[in-house]
N, CA, C, O and the ligand as a Tripos MOL2 file, in Angstrom:
@<TRIPOS>MOLECULE
protein
  269   267    68     0     0
PROTEIN
NO_CHARGES

@<TRIPOS>ATOM
      1 N         -12.0990    5.2280    9.4430 N.3       1 MET1
      2 CA        -10.7820    5.8770    9.1500 C.3       1 MET1
      3 C          -9.7740    4.8220    8.7170 C.2       1 MET1
      4 O          -9.3540    3.9910    9.5220 O.2       1 MET1
      5 N          -9.3800    4.8540    7.4260 N.am      2 PRO2
      6 CA         -8.4550    3.7760    6.9590 C.3       2 PRO2
      7 C          -7.0790    3.9400    7.6050 C.2       2 PRO2
      8 O          -6.6090    5.0440    7.8800 O.2       2 PRO2
      9 N          -6.4620    2.7760    7.8320 N.am      3 SER3
     10 CA         -5.0880    2.7450    8.2670 C.3       3 SER3
     11 C          -4.3090    1.8500    7.3410 C.2       3 SER3
     12 O          -4.8780    1.1560    6.4980 O.2       3 SER3
     13 N          -3.0090    1.8680    7.5000 N.am      4 CYS4
     14 CA         -2.1270    1.1090    6.5820 C.3       4 CYS4
     15 C          -2.3410   -0.3610    6.6850 C.2       4 CYS4
     16 O          -2.5050   -0.8940    7.7820 O.2       4 CYS4
     17 N          -2.3430   -1.0710    5.4990 N.am      5 ALA5
     18 CA         -2.5910   -2.5000    5.4470 C.3       5 ALA5
     19 C          -1.3630   -3.2870    5.7540 C.2       5 ALA5
     20 O          -1.4520   -4.4980    5.9610 O.2       5 ALA5
     21 N          -0.2230   -2.6620    5.7940 N.am      6 ALA6
     22 CA          1.0300   -3.4580    5.9620 C.3       6 ALA6
     23 C           1.1510   -4.1360    7.2950 C.2       6 ALA6
     24 O           0.6520   -3.6450    8.3070 O.2       6 ALA6
     25 N           1.8120   -5.2560    7.2920 N.am      7 TYR7
     26 CA          2.0240   -6.0110    8.5350 C.3       7 TYR7
     27 C           2.8060   -5.1630    9.5320 C.2       7 TYR7
     28 O           3.8240   -4.5600    9.1890 O.2       7 TYR7
     29 N           2.3200   -5.1250   10.7640 N.am      8 CYS8
     30 CA          3.0050   -4.4000   11.8250 C.3       8 CYS8
     31 C           3.0980   -2.8910   11.5550 C.2       8 CYS8
     32 O           4.0220   -2.2350   12.0380 O.2       8 CYS8
     33 N           2.1670   -2.3480   10.8020 N.am      9 CYS9
     34 CA          2.2000   -0.9040   10.5670 C.3       9 CYS9
     35 C           0.8000   -0.3930   10.8890 C.2       9 CYS9
     36 O          -0.1600   -0.9090   10.3170 O.2       9 CYS9
     37 N           0.6330    0.5610   11.7460 N.am     10 ASN10
     38 CA         -0.6960    1.0920   12.0020 C.3      10 ASN10
     39 C          -0.7520    2.6070   11.7820 C.2      10 ASN10
     40 O          -1.4610    3.3420   12.4700 O.2      10 ASN10
     41 N           0.0270    3.0300   10.7930 N.am     11 ASN11
     42 CA         -0.0750    4.4280   10.4220 C.3      11 ASN11
     43 C          -1.4430    4.7250    9.8100 C.2      11 ASN11
     44 O          -1.9860    3.8740    9.1070 O.2      11 ASN11
     45 N          -1.9980    5.8690   10.0460 N.am     12 SER12
     46 CA         -3.3300    6.2020    9.5560 C.3      12 SER12
     47 C          -3.4490    7.6990    9.2020 C.2      12 SER12
     48 O          -2.5390    8.4790    9.4850 O.2      12 SER12
     49 N          -4.5440    8.0810    8.5990 N.am     13 TYR13
     50 CA         -4.7680    9.4880    8.2810 C.3      13 TYR13
     51 C          -4.7730   10.2830    9.5590 C.2      13 TYR13
     52 O          -4.2710   11.4050    9.6230 O.2      13 TYR13
     53 N          -5.3390    9.6920   10.5550 N.am     14 LYS14
     54 CA         -5.4450   10.3370   11.8740 C.3      14 LYS14
     55 C          -4.0780   10.7980   12.4090 C.2      14 LYS14
     56 O          -3.9510   11.8440   13.0450 O.2      14 LYS14
     57 N          -3.0660    9.9700   12.1230 N.am     15 LYS15
     58 CA         -1.7360   10.2390   12.6310 C.3      15 LYS15
     59 C          -0.9280   11.1550   11.6430 C.2      15 LYS15
     60 O           0.2550   11.4260   11.8450 O.2      15 LYS15
     61 N          -1.6180   11.6030   10.5910 N.am     16 GLY16
     62 CA         -1.0220   12.5310    9.6430 C.3      16 GLY16
     63 C          -0.2370   11.9220    8.4920 C.2      16 GLY16
     64 O           0.5350   12.6080    7.8210 O.2      16 GLY16
     65 N          -0.4380   10.6340    8.2700 N.am     17 PHE17
     66 CA          0.2140    9.9550    7.1590 C.3      17 PHE17
     67 C          -0.6570    9.9880    5.9220 C.2      17 PHE17
     68 O          -1.8850    9.9430    5.9990 O.2      17 PHE17
     69 N           0.0040   10.0700    4.7820 N.am     18 VAL18
     70 CA         -0.6820    9.9610    3.5260 C.3      18 VAL18
     71 C          -0.8610    8.4820    3.1680 C.2      18 VAL18
     72 O           0.1280    7.7500    3.1390 O.2      18 VAL18
     73 N          -2.0420    8.0300    2.9040 N.am     19 LEU19
     74 CA         -2.3160    6.6600    2.5480 C.3      19 LEU19
     75 C          -2.7690    6.5710    1.1330 C.2      19 LEU19
     76 O          -3.6070    7.3530    0.6850 O.2      19 LEU19
     77 N          -2.2070    5.5990    0.4050 N.am     20 LEU20
     78 CA         -2.4600    5.4340   -0.9990 C.3      20 LEU20
     79 C          -3.2830    4.1940   -1.3000 C.2      20 LEU20
     80 O          -3.0290    3.1460   -0.7060 O.2      20 LEU20
     81 N          -4.2650    4.2670   -2.2020 N.am     21 ARG21
     82 CA         -5.0080    3.1410   -2.6650 C.3      21 ARG21
     83 C          -4.0670    2.2220   -3.3960 C.2      21 ARG21
     84 O          -3.0800    2.6630   -3.9850 O.2      21 ARG21
     85 N          -4.3860    0.8940   -3.3560 N.am     22 PHE22
     86 CA         -3.6460   -0.0520   -4.1720 C.3      22 PHE22
     87 C          -3.9690    0.2320   -5.6290 C.2      22 PHE22
     88 O          -5.0860    0.6220   -5.9680 O.2      22 PHE22
     89 N          -2.9330    0.0230   -6.5220 N.am     23 PRO23
     90 CA         -3.1950    0.2340   -7.9480 C.3      23 PRO23
     91 C          -4.1380   -0.7760   -8.5070 C.2      23 PRO23
     92 O          -4.2570   -1.8700   -7.9550 O.2      23 PRO23
     93 N          -4.8330   -0.4530   -9.6100 N.am     24 THR24
     94 CA         -5.7190   -1.3890  -10.2360 C.3      24 THR24
     95 C          -4.9630   -2.3020  -11.1530 C.2      24 THR24
     96 O          -5.4140   -3.4140  -11.4260 O.2      24 THR24
     97 N          -3.8240   -1.8630  -11.6400 N.am     25 ASP25
     98 CA         -2.9850   -2.6840  -12.4900 C.3      25 ASP25
     99 C          -2.5450   -3.9000  -11.7410 C.2      25 ASP25
    100 O          -1.9810   -3.7690  -10.6550 O.2      25 ASP25
    101 N          -2.7840   -5.1480  -12.2930 N.am     26 PRO26
    102 CA         -2.5170   -6.3650  -11.5100 C.3      26 PRO26
    103 C          -1.0450   -6.5870  -11.1460 C.2      26 PRO26
    104 O          -0.7230   -7.1300  -10.0890 O.2      26 PRO26
    105 N          -0.1660   -6.1540  -12.0490 N.am     27 ILE27
    106 CA          1.2840   -6.3330  -11.7650 C.3      27 ILE27
    107 C           1.7170   -5.3880  -10.7000 C.2      27 ILE27
    108 O           2.4200   -5.8090   -9.7810 O.2      27 ILE27
    109 N           1.3470   -4.1360  -10.7560 N.am     28 LEU28
    110 CA          1.6970   -3.1980   -9.7180 C.3      28 LEU28
    111 C           1.0330   -3.5910   -8.3970 C.2      28 LEU28
    112 O           1.6420   -3.4900   -7.3320 O.2      28 LEU28
    113 N          -0.2180   -4.0380   -8.4790 N.am     29 LYS29
    114 CA         -0.9140   -4.4210   -7.2900 C.3      29 LYS29
    115 C          -0.1990   -5.5650   -6.5310 C.2      29 LYS29
    116 O          -0.1120   -5.5780   -5.3030 O.2      29 LYS29
    117 N           0.3090   -6.5310   -7.3470 N.am     30 GLU30
    118 CA          1.0780   -7.6300   -6.7840 C.3      30 GLU30
    119 C           2.3510   -7.0750   -6.0990 C.2      30 GLU30
    120 O           2.7080   -7.5350   -5.0150 O.2      30 GLU30
    121 N           2.9920   -6.1540   -6.6810 N.am     31 LYS31
    122 CA          4.2320   -5.6040   -6.1010 C.3      31 LYS31
    123 C           3.9070   -4.9270   -4.7500 C.2      31 LYS31
    124 O           4.6390   -5.0660   -3.7700 O.2      31 LYS31
    125 N           2.8100   -4.2090   -4.7420 N.am     32 TRP32
    126 CA          2.3860   -3.6000   -3.4650 C.3      32 TRP32
    127 C           2.0520   -4.6390   -2.4480 C.2      32 TRP32
    128 O           2.3770   -4.5030   -1.2690 O.2      32 TRP32
    129 N           1.3900   -5.6980   -2.9090 N.am     33 ARG33
    130 CA          0.9910   -6.7660   -1.9970 C.3      33 ARG33
    131 C           2.2340   -7.3870   -1.3050 C.2      33 ARG33
    132 O           2.2370   -7.6870   -0.1110 O.2      33 ARG33
    133 N           3.2790   -7.5580   -2.1290 N.am     34 ILE34
    134 CA          4.5290   -8.1390   -1.6460 C.3      34 ILE34
    135 C           5.1550   -7.1290   -0.6350 C.2      34 ILE34
    136 O           5.6550   -7.5230    0.4190 O.2      34 ILE34
    137 N           5.1110   -5.8320   -0.9840 N.am     35 ALA35
    138 CA          5.6520   -4.7910   -0.1220 C.3      35 ALA35
    139 C           4.9630   -4.7760    1.2710 C.2      35 ALA35
    140 O           5.5680   -4.4130    2.2800 O.2      35 ALA35
    141 N           3.7400   -5.1630    1.2780 N.am     36 VAL36
    142 CA          2.9590   -5.1840    2.5120 C.3      36 VAL36
    143 C           3.5000   -6.2010    3.5050 C.2      36 VAL36
    144 O           3.3860   -6.0180    4.7170 O.2      36 VAL36
    145 N           4.0810   -7.2580    2.9960 N.am     37 GLY37
    146 CA          4.7320   -8.2210    3.8500 C.3      37 GLY37
    147 C           3.7890   -9.2000    4.5700 C.2      37 GLY37
    148 O           4.1520   -9.8230    5.5680 O.2      37 GLY37
    149 N           2.5630   -9.3140    4.0260 N.am     38 ARG38
    150 CA          1.6220  -10.2810    4.5750 C.3      38 ARG38
    151 C           1.7380  -11.5870    3.8990 C.2      38 ARG38
    152 O           2.4440  -11.6960    2.8960 O.2      38 ARG38
    153 N           1.0590  -12.6220    4.4120 N.am     39 ASP39
    154 CA          1.2710  -13.9650    3.7780 C.3      39 ASP39
    155 C           0.5240  -14.0240    2.4590 C.2      39 ASP39
    156 O          -0.2530  -13.1280    2.1300 O.2      39 ASP39
    157 N           0.7730  -15.1200    1.6860 N.am     40 ASN40
    158 CA          0.2530  -15.2100    0.3630 C.3      40 ASN40
    159 C          -1.2710  -15.3560    0.2470 C.2      40 ASN40
    160 O          -1.8390  -15.1910   -0.8320 O.2      40 ASN40
    161 N          -1.9050  -15.6610    1.3480 N.am     41 ASN41
    162 CA         -3.3680  -15.8160    1.3490 C.3      41 ASN41
    163 C          -4.0680  -14.4700    1.5340 C.2      41 ASN41
    164 O          -5.2860  -14.3660    1.3940 O.2      41 ASN41
    165 N          -3.2870  -13.4570    1.8460 N.am     42 TRP42
    166 CA         -3.8560  -12.1490    2.0850 C.3      42 TRP42
    167 C          -4.3060  -11.5160    0.7610 C.2      42 TRP42
    168 O          -3.5300  -11.4580   -0.1920 O.2      42 TRP42
    169 N          -5.5450  -11.0480    0.7010 N.am     43 LYS43
    170 CA         -6.0850  -10.4940   -0.5380 C.3      43 LYS43
    171 C          -6.2490   -8.9710   -0.3680 C.2      43 LYS43
    172 O          -6.7110   -8.4750    0.6590 O.2      43 LYS43
    173 N          -5.8470   -8.2660   -1.4260 N.am     44 VAL44
    174 CA         -6.0030   -6.8570   -1.4900 C.3      44 VAL44
    175 C          -7.4810   -6.5160   -1.8290 C.2      44 VAL44
    176 O          -8.0280   -7.0790   -2.7770 O.2      44 VAL44
    177 N          -8.1010   -5.6470   -1.1040 N.am     45 THR45
    178 CA         -9.4120   -5.1470   -1.4800 C.3      45 THR45
    179 C          -9.3600   -3.6440   -1.7140 C.2      45 THR45
    180 O          -8.3520   -2.9930   -1.4410 O.2      45 THR45
    181 N         -10.4640   -3.1030   -2.2230 N.am     46 SER46
    182 CA        -10.5100   -1.6710   -2.5140 C.3      46 SER46
    183 C         -10.4410   -0.8500   -1.2520 C.2      46 SER46
    184 O         -10.1950    0.3540   -1.3250 O.2      46 SER46
    185 N         -10.6450   -1.4430   -0.1100 N.am     47 ASN47
    186 CA        -10.5740   -0.7030    1.1660 C.3      47 ASN47
    187 C          -9.1870   -0.6240    1.7330 C.2      47 ASN47
    188 O          -8.9600    0.1100    2.6950 O.2      47 ASN47
    189 N          -8.2490   -1.3530    1.1730 N.am     48 HIS48
    190 CA         -6.9160   -1.3170    1.7010 C.3      48 HIS48
    191 C          -6.1250   -0.1210    1.2360 C.2      48 HIS48
    192 O          -6.3020    0.3330    0.1060 O.2      48 HIS48
    193 N          -5.2360    0.4150    2.1020 N.am     49 ARG49
    194 CA         -4.4010    1.5080    1.7620 C.3      49 ARG49
    195 C          -3.0150    1.1630    2.2800 C.2      49 ARG49
    196 O          -2.8320    0.3390    3.1760 O.2      49 ARG49
    197 N          -2.0340    1.8490    1.6580 N.am     50 LEU50
    198 CA         -0.6530    1.6780    2.0880 C.3      50 LEU50
    199 C          -0.1090    3.0670    2.4110 C.2      50 LEU50
    200 O          -0.2960    4.0010    1.6310 O.2      50 LEU50
    201 N           0.5640    3.2100    3.5570 N.am     51 CYS51
    202 CA          1.0570    4.5580    3.8730 C.3      51 CYS51
    203 C           2.2570    4.8880    3.0520 C.2      51 CYS51
    204 O           2.9680    4.0050    2.5720 O.2      51 CYS51
    205 N           2.4840    6.1720    2.8900 N.am     52 GLU52
    206 CA          3.4670    6.6610    1.9650 C.3      52 GLU52
    207 C           4.9080    6.5630    2.4980 C.2      52 GLU52
    208 O           5.8510    6.5330    1.7080 O.2      52 GLU52
    209 N           5.0790    6.5170    3.7740 N.am     53 VAL53
    210 CA          6.4240    6.6560    4.3430 C.3      53 VAL53
    211 C           7.1590    5.3410    4.4590 C.2      53 VAL53
    212 O           8.3710    5.3740    4.6730 O.2      53 VAL53
    213 N           6.5240    4.1720    4.3360 N.am     54 LYS54
    214 CA          7.2120    2.8840    4.4640 C.3      54 LYS54
    215 C           6.8490    2.0240    3.2310 C.2      54 LYS54
    216 O           6.0490    2.4040    2.3760 O.2      54 LYS54
    217 N           7.4670    0.8890    3.2030 N.am     55 HIS55
    218 CA          7.0580   -0.1620    2.2580 C.3      55 HIS55
    219 C           7.3380    0.0940    0.8040 C.2      55 HIS55
    220 O           6.9870   -0.7250   -0.0460 O.2      55 HIS55
    221 N           7.9700    1.2250    0.4900 N.am     56 PHE56
    222 CA          8.0080    1.6290   -0.8920 C.3      56 PHE56
    223 C           9.2500    1.1640   -1.7450 C.2      56 PHE56
    224 O          10.4070    1.3540   -1.3710 O.2      56 PHE56
    225 N           8.9300    0.5760   -2.8510 N.am     57 PHE57
    226 CA          9.9560    0.2260   -3.8240 C.3      57 PHE57
    227 C           9.9230    1.2490   -4.9370 C.2      57 PHE57
    228 O           8.9960    2.0470   -5.0720 O.2      57 PHE57
    229 N          10.9590    1.1890   -5.7120 N.am     58 LEU58
    230 CA         11.1240    2.1310   -6.8380 C.3      58 LEU58
    231 C           9.9280    2.1320   -7.7610 C.2      58 LEU58
    232 O           9.4930    3.1900   -8.2170 O.2      58 LEU58
    233 N           9.3990    0.9760   -8.0380 N.am     59 GLU59
    234 CA          8.2070    0.8360   -8.9490 C.3      59 GLU59
    235 C           7.0120    1.6410   -8.4320 C.2      59 GLU59
    236 O           6.2120    2.1840   -9.1940 O.2      59 GLU59
    237 N           6.9330    1.6890   -7.1020 N.am     60 ILE60
    238 CA          5.8210    2.3770   -6.5220 C.3      60 ILE60
    239 C           5.9430    3.8970   -6.7660 C.2      60 ILE60
    240 O           4.9700    4.5930   -7.0570 O.2      60 ILE60
    241 N           7.1810    4.3600   -6.6290 N.am     61 PHE61
    242 CA          7.3880    5.7730   -6.8870 C.3      61 PHE61
    243 C           7.1410    6.1200   -8.3410 C.2      61 PHE61
    244 O           6.6170    7.1860   -8.6650 O.2      61 PHE61
    245 N           7.5240    5.2140   -9.1980 N.am     62 ASN62
    246 CA          7.1820    5.3780  -10.6310 C.3      62 ASN62
    247 C           5.6700    5.5160  -10.8780 C.2      62 ASN62
    248 O           5.1830    6.3570  -11.6330 O.2      62 ASN62
    249 N           4.9690    4.6050  -10.1650 N.am     63 TYR63
    250 CA          3.5500    4.6070  -10.2290 C.3      63 TYR63
    251 C           2.9650    5.9580   -9.7750 C.2      63 TYR63
    252 O           2.0740    6.5290  -10.4030 O.2      63 TYR63
    253 N           3.5220    6.4310   -8.6460 N.am     64 LYS64
    254 CA          3.0560    7.6990   -8.1470 C.3      64 LYS64
    255 C           3.3240    8.8540   -9.1220 C.2      64 LYS64
    256 O           2.4970    9.7530   -9.2760 O.2      64 LYS64
    257 N           4.4860    8.8150   -9.7750 N.am     65 ALA65
    258 CA          4.8250    9.8720  -10.6950 C.3      65 ALA65
    259 C           3.8530    9.9200  -11.8410 C.2      65 ALA65
    260 O           3.5280   10.9980  -12.3380 O.2      65 ALA65
    261 N           3.3720    8.7400  -12.2800 N.am     66 LYS66
    262 CA          2.4150    8.6910  -13.3650 C.3      66 LYS66
    263 C           0.9910    9.0360  -12.9820 C.2      66 LYS66
    264 O           0.1410    9.3660  -13.8090 O.2      66 LYS66
    265 N           0.7820    8.9410  -11.6830 N.am     67 TYR67
    266 CA         -0.5730    9.0500  -11.1580 C.3      67 TYR67
    267 C          -1.2050   10.4130  -11.3240 C.2      67 TYR67
    268 O          -2.3490   10.6170  -10.9160 O.2      67 TYR67
    269 ZN          2.4170    1.5660    6.5520 Zn       68 ZN68
@<TRIPOS>BOND
     1     1     2 1
     2     2     3 1
     3     3     4 2
     4     3     5 am
     5     5     6 1
     6     6     7 1
     7     7     8 2
     8     7     9 am
     9     9    10 1
    10    10    11 1
    11    11    12 2
    12    11    13 am
    13    13    14 1
    14    14    15 1
    15    15    16 2
    16    15    17 am
    17    17    18 1
    18    18    19 1
    19    19    20 2
    20    19    21 am
    21    21    22 1
    22    22    23 1
    23    23    24 2
    24    23    25 am
    25    25    26 1
    26    26    27 1
    27    27    28 2
    28    27    29 am
    29    29    30 1
    30    30    31 1
    31    31    32 2
    32    31    33 am
    33    33    34 1
    34    34    35 1
    35    35    36 2
    36    35    37 am
    37    37    38 1
    38    38    39 1
    39    39    40 2
    40    39    41 am
    41    41    42 1
    42    42    43 1
    43    43    44 2
    44    43    45 am
    45    45    46 1
    46    46    47 1
    47    47    48 2
    48    47    49 am
    49    49    50 1
    50    50    51 1
    51    51    52 2
    52    51    53 am
    53    53    54 1
    54    54    55 1
    55    55    56 2
    56    55    57 am
    57    57    58 1
    58    58    59 1
    59    59    60 2
    60    59    61 am
    61    61    62 1
    62    62    63 1
    63    63    64 2
    64    63    65 am
    65    65    66 1
    66    66    67 1
    67    67    68 2
    68    67    69 am
    69    69    70 1
    70    70    71 1
    71    71    72 2
    72    71    73 am
    73    73    74 1
    74    74    75 1
    75    75    76 2
    76    75    77 am
    77    77    78 1
    78    78    79 1
    79    79    80 2
    80    79    81 am
    81    81    82 1
    82    82    83 1
    83    83    84 2
    84    83    85 am
    85    85    86 1
    86    86    87 1
    87    87    88 2
    88    87    89 am
    89    89    90 1
    90    90    91 1
    91    91    92 2
    92    91    93 am
    93    93    94 1
    94    94    95 1
    95    95    96 2
    96    95    97 am
    97    97    98 1
    98    98    99 1
    99    99   100 2
   100    99   101 am
   101   101   102 1
   102   102   103 1
   103   103   104 2
   104   103   105 am
   105   105   106 1
   106   106   107 1
   107   107   108 2
   108   107   109 am
   109   109   110 1
   110   110   111 1
   111   111   112 2
   112   111   113 am
   113   113   114 1
   114   114   115 1
   115   115   116 2
   116   115   117 am
   117   117   118 1
   118   118   119 1
   119   119   120 2
   120   119   121 am
   121   121   122 1
   122   122   123 1
   123   123   124 2
   124   123   125 am
   125   125   126 1
   126   126   127 1
   127   127   128 2
   128   127   129 am
   129   129   130 1
   130   130   131 1
   131   131   132 2
   132   131   133 am
   133   133   134 1
   134   134   135 1
   135   135   136 2
   136   135   137 am
   137   137   138 1
   138   138   139 1
   139   139   140 2
   140   139   141 am
   141   141   142 1
   142   142   143 1
   143   143   144 2
   144   143   145 am
   145   145   146 1
   146   146   147 1
   147   147   148 2
   148   147   149 am
   149   149   150 1
   150   150   151 1
   151   151   152 2
   152   151   153 am
   153   153   154 1
   154   154   155 1
   155   155   156 2
   156   155   157 am
   157   157   158 1
   158   158   159 1
   159   159   160 2
   160   159   161 am
   161   161   162 1
   162   162   163 1
   163   163   164 2
   164   163   165 am
   165   165   166 1
   166   166   167 1
   167   167   168 2
   168   167   169 am
   169   169   170 1
   170   170   171 1
   171   171   172 2
   172   171   173 am
   173   173   174 1
   174   174   175 1
   175   175   176 2
   176   175   177 am
   177   177   178 1
   178   178   179 1
   179   179   180 2
   180   179   181 am
   181   181   182 1
   182   182   183 1
   183   183   184 2
   184   183   185 am
   185   185   186 1
   186   186   187 1
   187   187   188 2
   188   187   189 am
   189   189   190 1
   190   190   191 1
   191   191   192 2
   192   191   193 am
   193   193   194 1
   194   194   195 1
   195   195   196 2
   196   195   197 am
   197   197   198 1
   198   198   199 1
   199   199   200 2
   200   199   201 am
   201   201   202 1
   202   202   203 1
   203   203   204 2
   204   203   205 am
   205   205   206 1
   206   206   207 1
   207   207   208 2
   208   207   209 am
   209   209   210 1
   210   210   211 1
   211   211   212 2
   212   211   213 am
   213   213   214 1
   214   214   215 1
   215   215   216 2
   216   215   217 am
   217   217   218 1
   218   218   219 1
   219   219   220 2
   220   219   221 am
   221   221   222 1
   222   222   223 1
   223   223   224 2
   224   223   225 am
   225   225   226 1
   226   226   227 1
   227   227   228 2
   228   227   229 am
   229   229   230 1
   230   230   231 1
   231   231   232 2
   232   231   233 am
   233   233   234 1
   234   234   235 1
   235   235   236 2
   236   235   237 am
   237   237   238 1
   238   238   239 1
   239   239   240 2
   240   239   241 am
   241   241   242 1
   242   242   243 1
   243   243   244 2
   244   243   245 am
   245   245   246 1
   246   246   247 1
   247   247   248 2
   248   247   249 am
   249   249   250 1
   250   250   251 1
   251   251   252 2
   252   251   253 am
   253   253   254 1
   254   254   255 1
   255   255   256 2
   256   255   257 am
   257   257   258 1
   258   258   259 1
   259   259   260 2
   260   259   261 am
   261   261   262 1
   262   262   263 1
   263   263   264 2
   264   263   265 am
   265   265   266 1
   266   266   267 1
   267   267   268 2
@<TRIPOS>SUBSTRUCTURE
     1 MET1         2 RESIDUE 1 A MET
     2 PRO2         6 RESIDUE 1 A PRO
     3 SER3        10 RESIDUE 1 A SER
     4 CYS4        14 RESIDUE 1 A CYS
     5 ALA5        18 RESIDUE 1 A ALA
     6 ALA6        22 RESIDUE 1 A ALA
     7 TYR7        26 RESIDUE 1 A TYR
     8 CYS8        30 RESIDUE 1 A CYS
     9 CYS9        34 RESIDUE 1 A CYS
    10 ASN10       38 RESIDUE 1 A ASN
    11 ASN11       42 RESIDUE 1 A ASN
    12 SER12       46 RESIDUE 1 A SER
    13 TYR13       50 RESIDUE 1 A TYR
    14 LYS14       54 RESIDUE 1 A LYS
    15 LYS15       58 RESIDUE 1 A LYS
    16 GLY16       62 RESIDUE 1 A GLY
    17 PHE17       66 RESIDUE 1 A PHE
    18 VAL18       70 RESIDUE 1 A VAL
    19 LEU19       74 RESIDUE 1 A LEU
    20 LEU20       78 RESIDUE 1 A LEU
    21 ARG21       82 RESIDUE 1 A ARG
    22 PHE22       86 RESIDUE 1 A PHE
    23 PRO23       90 RESIDUE 1 A PRO
    24 THR24       94 RESIDUE 1 A THR
    25 ASP25       98 RESIDUE 1 A ASP
    26 PRO26      102 RESIDUE 1 A PRO
    27 ILE27      106 RESIDUE 1 A ILE
    28 LEU28      110 RESIDUE 1 A LEU
    29 LYS29      114 RESIDUE 1 A LYS
    30 GLU30      118 RESIDUE 1 A GLU
    31 LYS31      122 RESIDUE 1 A LYS
    32 TRP32      126 RESIDUE 1 A TRP
    33 ARG33      130 RESIDUE 1 A ARG
    34 ILE34      134 RESIDUE 1 A ILE
    35 ALA35      138 RESIDUE 1 A ALA
    36 VAL36      142 RESIDUE 1 A VAL
    37 GLY37      146 RESIDUE 1 A GLY
    38 ARG38      150 RESIDUE 1 A ARG
    39 ASP39      154 RESIDUE 1 A ASP
    40 ASN40      158 RESIDUE 1 A ASN
    41 ASN41      162 RESIDUE 1 A ASN
    42 TRP42      166 RESIDUE 1 A TRP
    43 LYS43      170 RESIDUE 1 A LYS
    44 VAL44      174 RESIDUE 1 A VAL
    45 THR45      178 RESIDUE 1 A THR
    46 SER46      182 RESIDUE 1 A SER
    47 ASN47      186 RESIDUE 1 A ASN
    48 HIS48      190 RESIDUE 1 A HIS
    49 ARG49      194 RESIDUE 1 A ARG
    50 LEU50      198 RESIDUE 1 A LEU
    51 CYS51      202 RESIDUE 1 A CYS
    52 GLU52      206 RESIDUE 1 A GLU
    53 VAL53      210 RESIDUE 1 A VAL
    54 LYS54      214 RESIDUE 1 A LYS
    55 HIS55      218 RESIDUE 1 A HIS
    56 PHE56      222 RESIDUE 1 A PHE
    57 PHE57      226 RESIDUE 1 A PHE
    58 LEU58      230 RESIDUE 1 A LEU
    59 GLU59      234 RESIDUE 1 A GLU
    60 ILE60      238 RESIDUE 1 A ILE
    61 PHE61      242 RESIDUE 1 A PHE
    62 ASN62      246 RESIDUE 1 A ASN
    63 TYR63      250 RESIDUE 1 A TYR
    64 LYS64      254 RESIDUE 1 A LYS
    65 ALA65      258 RESIDUE 1 A ALA
    66 LYS66      262 RESIDUE 1 A LYS
    67 TYR67      266 RESIDUE 1 A TYR
    68 ZN68       269 GROUP 0 **** ****
């Protein structure tokens, strides 16, 4: 059961949150990575998700609108 990748966030599907996959676009992915608030050594993998309710910048909403 995936849960949110963000630092100090443990929202999950189980708790009723919508979790989004990281974008494949490298620029967007980097923005998401920054939004996660982890250190620079942290690598995004295809298993990581970010919950919908926190961490979001305008660019991410734009991404969602296009999705
Ligand atoms: Zn979260």
